[in-house]
N, C-alpha and C positions, 0 to 999 in steps of 0.2 A: 685384256683379252679381246674385248670388243673392237679395239683398234686394229688388231691383226685381222679379224674377220672383215671389217670394213675395207681395209686396204686390199685384202685379197679379192673381195667382191669387185672393187673398182678396177684392179689390175686385170681381172678376168673379163670385164667389159672391153677393155682395150685388146686383150688377147683374142677374144672371139671376133671382134671386128678385123683385126690383123689377119686372122686365119681364114675367115669366111666372108667378110664384108665385100671383098672384091668380086665374089661370085654374083652379087646383085648389082653393085655399083660400078664395076670396072670390067664387066664382061666385054670382050672384044678389044680391050686395050692391050698394048704390047706387054708381054710377060715380064720383061726386065723392069718396066715402069711399075707394074703391080708389085713386084718383089721389093723394089726400093721403097715404095709407099707403105707396104706392109711392115718392113723393117722400121720405118719411121713411126708407125703406130705402136709397134712392139717396144720401141724405146720407152714410151710412156708406161707401158705395162711393167717394164723392169724397174722404172723409177718408183713404182708403188709396191711391186712384188718383193723386191729385195729387202726393203725396210720391214715389210709385213712379216717375212720369215725371220728376220733378226729379232724383231719384237716378240713374235710368237714363240721362238725357241726358248725364251725365258719362262714360258708357261707350259709348253707342249713338247713332247719328244718329236723326233723327226717323222716317224710314222704317223703320228697324230696330225702333224702339220700337213702331211701329204693327203690324208683322208679328208681333212677340212677343205683343202684346196680342190679336191676332186668333187666333193659335194657342191661346193660353190660353182665350179666349172659346169657341172651338169645342170644346175639351176639356171645359171646365166644362159647356157646353150639352149635350153628348152624355151626360155623367153625370147631369145634371139630368133630361133627357128620359127616360132609362132608369130611374133609381132613384126619382125623385120623381113624374114624370108617367106612369110605367109605359108609355112608348111603346117599341115595338120599335126596336132599332138597325137601320138600313137600310144596304145596301151603299153608298148615296149618301154616308153619313158617311165611309166609307173613301175614296171617290173625292175627296171634298172635302178630306180629310186629305192625300191625295197632291198636290192643288193647293196646299195650304198649305206642304207640303215644298218645292215648286217656288218659292213666294214667298220662303220662308226662304233658299233657295239664292241667288236673284237679289239679295236685299237684303244678304246677308252675303258674297257672293263676292269683294268687294273688301277684306274684312277689317273690323276694328273701327276706326272713325274716330278715336277718342280714345286708342287704345292706344299 
């Protein structure tokens, strides 16, 4: 199960850079170039994300996999926003995290489906 979380974390690093990295590093570049480079980065996201979901589906149901991915996405995004984009962390990130904790609770309260 740790393998799934690790692969999802790494895939989210690529995804976040593909979606938002161009705002810092390619501002002013032609849009078509930015799109092609973002697709190239996203290719590596998929190389990690697809196996992560296949492996994870052995242990989690589909909703649980999605919630895990969303928690990882928000964690990676907060770090990216703060460290790379130099955006201040807002209280809204904390409140969103509490909402995600609630989502985790509801998706996992019945236990693990394949355990």
